[in-house]
TORSE-856505 format. One record per residue (C-alpha): x, y, z. Coordinates in steps of 0.05 Angstrom, whole numbers, plus 5000, padded with zeros to 4 digits. Example, Ala and Ser with C-alpha at 12.3 -4.5 7.8 and 13.67 -1.06 7.14 Angstrom:
524649105156;527349795143;
//
This chain:
500050005000;502750674980;503851195034;499551795015;501952225073;505352845046;511653125076;509953815107;512754405069;517554905099;512155445103;507654965141;513354815189;514255555201;506955625219;507255045267;508155265339;514355085379;510054705430;507354255376;514254105350;516653945420;510853475430;512453125365;519753045385;517652765453;512852265421;518352035373;523251935430;517851565470;516551085412;524050935406;524550795480;518550335479;521349955419;528049865456;524449645518;520449135478;526948865446;530148785515;524148395540;524447915481;531947805492;530747665566;525347155550;530046815500;535646755552;530846465603;528445945552;535645725538;537145675613;530945235623;532844785565;539744665594;536844505663;532044005632;537743605597;537942885627;544342625660;545941885672;544841695745;551341285751;555741845726;552342325775;553641835834;560841725812;562042465808;558942575877;563041985907;569542235875;568142935901;567142685972;573542285970;577442885946;574443336001;576242806054;583242756027;584043506026;581343556098;586043006121;591843286082;590644016100;587244146168;584544826184;589944966233;595244876179;591645306126;594045986107;589846596125;588646776052;585946076036;581546086098;578646756079;577246496009;573445896036;569246336082;567546786023;565346185982;561145936041;557546596044;555646505970;552845805980;546245655949;542745436012;543046126041;538746395984;533445855983;527645666028;530345166079;523544866094;522544656021;525043995994;525644235922;532544275888;535944945879;535145005804;527844805801;523545065744;519645695758;512245565758;507446045725;502045955778;506846155835;503446675879;506047365896;506347215970;510846605958;515447015915;515847545969;517247026023;523046745982;526547415977;532347416027;531547876086;536448426100;540448356164;539248836221;546349076218;545349306146;544250066146;537650286115;538350706053;534551356054;530851525991;529252205963;522552155928;522052535862;516152715819;513152095786;512951955711;506551765677;506251325615;501250845583;502350305636;500850795693;504651225743;512051035754;514851295820;521851585818;526851595876;534251715887;538551445942;540951955991;548551975995;550751656061;556551966096;560451516142;559351606216;566751646231;567452196180;561552576211;564652496280;571252756255;567853366224;563853486287;570053466330;573653936283;567854416285;567554386361;574954526365;574255116318;568355376358;572355316422;578155676391;573956236362;566856396386;563256936348;559257376395;551757416381;549458106357;546358486414;540858956391;538859576427;531359696442;530960206386;533859706336;529159166360;523159626353;525459826283;526359096264;519358936290;516259506251;519759266188;517258546197;510258806212;510259236150;512458646107;506758216135;501758766123;503958856051;503558096041;496458076070;494258666028;497158355964;493657695977;487058025995;487058485934;488657895888;482857485917;477958065912;479958235841;479057525813;475857065865;474756495815;481956415794;485356625860;481256205908;487455805926;490656425956;485456396011;489255796038;495756186037;492556766074;489256296124;496055976138;498356646166;493556526224;499156066251;504456616249;510356366291;514656996298;513557196371;514857926357;509158026308;504857396319;499057726357;498158316310;498857906247;493657396270;488757946286;489858276219;488957616182;482557466220;479458136202;481958106130;478957406119;472457636149;471858226101;473957786042;468557266057;463357816064;465158065995;466157435954;460756995985;454756885938;447657055958;445556315962;447355706001;452255225968;450154495971;454753895960;454453565892;451352875885;454952285854;450752345791;452453075784;459852945793;459652405740;456252825686;460353235639;459253985643;461954615609;468554925628;464955525659;460555075701;466454655724;470355285742;464355535783;463854865819;471154865837;470555585863;464555405906;467754785933;474155155951;470255735982;466155286027;472154876050;476355496065;470455826101;469655206143;476955186162;476755936179;470855836226;474455256259;480555696271;476156226304;472755706347;479355416369;481956106387;475956216433;476655526463;483955636479;482256276515;476655946553;480755346574;487055766588;491155246550;498155436528;500455016470;507754786467;508354996394;504955656406;508956306412;503356716442;502756846516;496556726557;495457466564;494757556489;489457016485;483957486508;485457996454;485457456400;478957166428;475657856426;477557956353;475057246337;468357406370;467858056331;469057686266;463857156284;458757696301;459958046235;459057396197;452757236237;449457876215;452357936144;451657206120;445156916149;443756566082;450556216074;453155546098;454955406171;450455976197;447355516249;454455336273;455856076284;449356146323;451455566368;458055916381;455356616393;449256486437;452956176497;457856766495;451957226511;452556956582;460057056585;463057406647;466957876601;462558486591;465558676524;464557986493;457457916519;455458606493;458358446425;454157816422;447858186446;448458716393;449658196338;443457796357;439258436361;441558646291;440057946265;432957966293;431558656265;433858496194;431057786191;424857856148;423157126134;424856826202;429756246190;435556556228;430956806285;428156106295;435155816300;437356336352;431056246394;431955486395;439155546420;437256066473;431555626499;436355036504;441555466538;436655716591;434155026605;441154706605;443955226654;437955116701;435555836690;442256106715;443456596659;443657356652;436957706642;439558026579;439557346545;431957336549;431158086534;433657956463;426757646450;423858346452;427258516386;423757966347;419758216287;413757776299;408858326318;410058746256;409058146210;402657956245;399958656238;401758666165;398258006156;391858256189;391658876144;392558436082;386957986105;382358576116;383958886048;378958705992;381358145948;380958175872;374657855845;374257465779;368157455733;363556855736;361856435674;354856745668;357557455670;362657295617;357356965572;352757555580;357758135572;363457865529;364257575460;367556895446;374357195431;373957665492;372257065536;378256695510;382957285524;379757395593;380856675612;388256715593;389057375632;385857095695;390256475692;396456895685;394457345743;393156755789;400056465773;403357135786;399857215853;401956515874;409156635852;409657305889;406357225956;402856585974;408956145987;412856676026;406756846069;405656126088;413056046104;413156676147;406956486185;409555786198;416456016220;413756576265;408656106297;414155606314;418756156340;413256446384;411455766412;418755656435;418856356466;412456236505;414755546527;421055866556;417056416591;411855936621;417255456644;420656026683;414056256712;412655556736;419455336762;423655956775;419256506801;424756786846;430156796793;432957456765;429857256698;422857416721;422958166700;425157976630;419757446626;414357936648;416858456599;416657936544;409657726562;407458456559;410658506490;407557886459;401257816502;396657966443;399257346407;398056846465;392756316455;386056476490;386155806525;391956036570;388956706590;385456486655;391456106682;396256656662;392257206697;391756786760;399356686760;400557436749;395957636806;399057126853;405957416837;403558116854;400057896917;406057516942;409858156955;416457856931;416758286869;419858976863;415359526839;418459496770;416858746764;409858866788;408959406735;410858896682;405658416711;400358956706;402359136635;402258396614;395358296644;392258896609;395558716542;392158036548;385458346565;385758896512;386958406454;383257746447;381557776521;375758256510;371157666503;373057416573;368857616633;374657826679;374558416727;381558726729;380059186789;385558876830;390759086778;387959806778;388559816854;395659566854;397960086802;394560636842;398260406904;404960356868;405061056838;408061396900;413560866903;416661046836;423861276833;424262036825;431762076810;436161946750;433761226740;426561416725;425660926668;419860606706;415661206689;415660966617;412560306638;407360686680;405461116619;404560486577;400160176632;395860796636;394960816561;392560086560;388360146623;384660796607;385361006534;383960316504;378860106558;375160766567;368260436567;370059966625;372860516671;368560906720;368861656731;371161576804;377061156783;379261646729;378762246777;382961876830;388461716780;388362426752;389362726822;394862236842;398662326776;398463086785;401463016854;406862536826;408763046772;411363516827;416763026850;419762726787;424562966733;422163436677;421362896624;417162476671;412963096689;411763226615;409562506603;404862506663;401663176643;400762906572;397062306603;392762776645;391063156581;388562496550;384362376614;381063056610;379462976536;377162256540;372862236603;367162736615;366663186676;374163176690;373963926697;370763826766;377763836795;379064536766;373764846813;373864936888;366664706897;365963996925;361463486891;357563036938;359162847010;365662617040;372862857045;378562686998;382962147027;389762196992;392961617030;387461107015;389660576966;382760456936;381460926877;373960806878;373061026951;377961596961;372862146944;377262466891;371362896866;371863326929;378963596916;382264066866;388464046822;392364566860;398764226836;397864536767;399065236795;405765006824;407564656758;405965306722;412065606757;416565016741;423665146716;422564736653;418765136600;415264526570;412364336638;409865056646;406265036580;402964366594;400664606663;397765236633;394264816580;391064366633;388864966676;385265226615;381364566610;385864226557;382464566497;383864316427;383165006396;384165726418;389366096457;390265546509;391364986459;398164636450;402364666388;401264136334;407963796350;406163676423;398863506413;400262946362;405562586403;403962066455;406062106527;411461576518;414461946459;414662596499;417862236558;423461976513;424262636475;425663046537;430062526570;436462796603;440862186598;446062546558;446463096611;443463596562;437664056577;431964016527;430364546502;437464816504;438865406548;440666056511;447866256521;449066906558;454467386532;459667476586;460768176612;467368516597;471768536658;474569216680;481969276667;486569526721;492969886701;498169916755;501870556736;496170986710;491770896771;495871336816;497072046792;500972266852;508472146842;509972066917;504771536924;507671166864;514671196896;512070906961;508670356923;514870166884;518970176948;514069716983;514069226924;521769216920;522769076994;523668347013;518668077062;521867827126;517667347167;518367457242;515867037298;509767317331;509867377406;502667417428;504467377502;508568027495;502568407468;498168117522;503068367575;503269067545;495669097541;495068857614;500069377638;496669927601;
//
């Protein structure tokens, strides 16, 4: 057959790339090597066949015996003729060498087969291995240097080179020579001054910073191709230089945290199945898979490093290989907690978020104030920004388990984080959407009557499309939200009820009562009776502080003002307790309890105006006016705003603005029963004192109430004050920042009179006496009072 393959022209060879030519040359060389290898194998097989043929050649038995008998006789004659004692040393050495090469040393002693037996094809690998002679213990082991393997058609061929062995005696001689040289001449170690050490440390730190910045910028510029540099950057978390180890580790922690926040996708990465791994995909898809896999693994290792840092600080363990002191552990742990808190808030959708929650939540109960506050703020931010509810549910589950596992011995702030859940807003939004009118579709009869055939066809397609859009937009997310929020709220209430039942004297009770007041409108109606009985028993026990009792009252009225309207329950005992507690409130700087009182009054009177009698409203109005004289200005403003709501909501409240008494009896200000204190027979004389208050806002509110709280006219308030609630006014005029609201106008300082020393005295003689008196040195003399007493007695 004629070879039709054309020889490539010179121009074609010029166009061929150098890489292609190199590959052709390599392939040609490989073919030559394989042909030579094949030839060597054939020659080896041929030699083995010849050797086997020679071993199979038959010998006569008699000749073999004669040869053996003759050989024995010769050996006996030689032994008799030449004993070992008479042999030369060279001959003896030769015999010993030949004995070492005897065939029985290289064969299996237990076998009865002859030495040159034919090799069987069915011989197993284990038997071959067992027949290989063992190396003696005295033989030194050769160290191998493993090189990169070579791959050919048969597979991967490992490559190794023997390490050159230097004799021990030679090493000992070199060591002794070095020791002698070191003894003869010892170079002194360079001693650095503190300034040089600081400069060297700054230089090292600058080099590390530049390296971190270079790696971070490379990763951020091209995350897909430079994902392996994350491993290099993460390796710097194990910095071993003791001079810069702490700072470098902190910088690497923060840098990795910012990098993960930037390059992390907005979805959760799931592991690939076996079927997905087996299928062939495009290069872009494969590159994306490799990036995601590397990102998840490096993120996992980073979180494990942060967790180990916190554990080392907690357990106070100093590792042998570590170059960081125990004192530096706390600083590293604080930075690790900051990074975890940032990732908790920034990446709630990404992998290992539940692991971060399990790490952060127990640290909320940490003795270190800084770390616990960091965790509190992170959880609050997570609750506020969590719209769907997955992250909130995870945190609530861990908190509930923590409270139960610690036997309710946790800080109250751990339960106060529940107050920042977004469940109430979502429920209100849901109610408004349910109340809103839903879109109606035309019936079949209406379509048949009003539309043509083509219009009915178009209308049907439009309605189908609108239904699909509505389902895709809202229905699934609403159901998920409602389910998640219901489960979250159930766990919260289980935690609250467990504490009310088993740990009523624990410091967690105020947080529980505050949480019940916050979510009371969402409690199931079946629990209302039992819950009100528990709240009243807590108040009646007298073990609670007035702040805790205020939370009990607020919780009870939140329950009764929501779904509890249908229950036939008289809350008079809660009104009485609040009326009795008003004069026990703190009047100093910690007047935050006034805010709870204002919330209670809003729920008890403004939202339940039909269930409140006139006598009760008059008694509260009088006692609140008396309380306004003793508290801080912001509390006085809030109380007067509540009195304004009383006077506008309930009729005949202006009775207290007159001096005439209504009915029989005398006002009893110390009686704790608002219904029987005869408040209609007194007057609001406190308003005249409040009208002369040092705070201008209190003055205006007092004047407004004296005028009867009109909504229009000269005595009416400004629009800003009239539209704000009492709680908002209380917070607006708060003086926590040591600032007066409204700010006090600055007074221009008077110019001080200047006094000139020389121009004040016109008389020259007087000036001379003054200068003489100034120039004289003052001489201190001892005073003798007895001398003057004697002179005065003699005179």
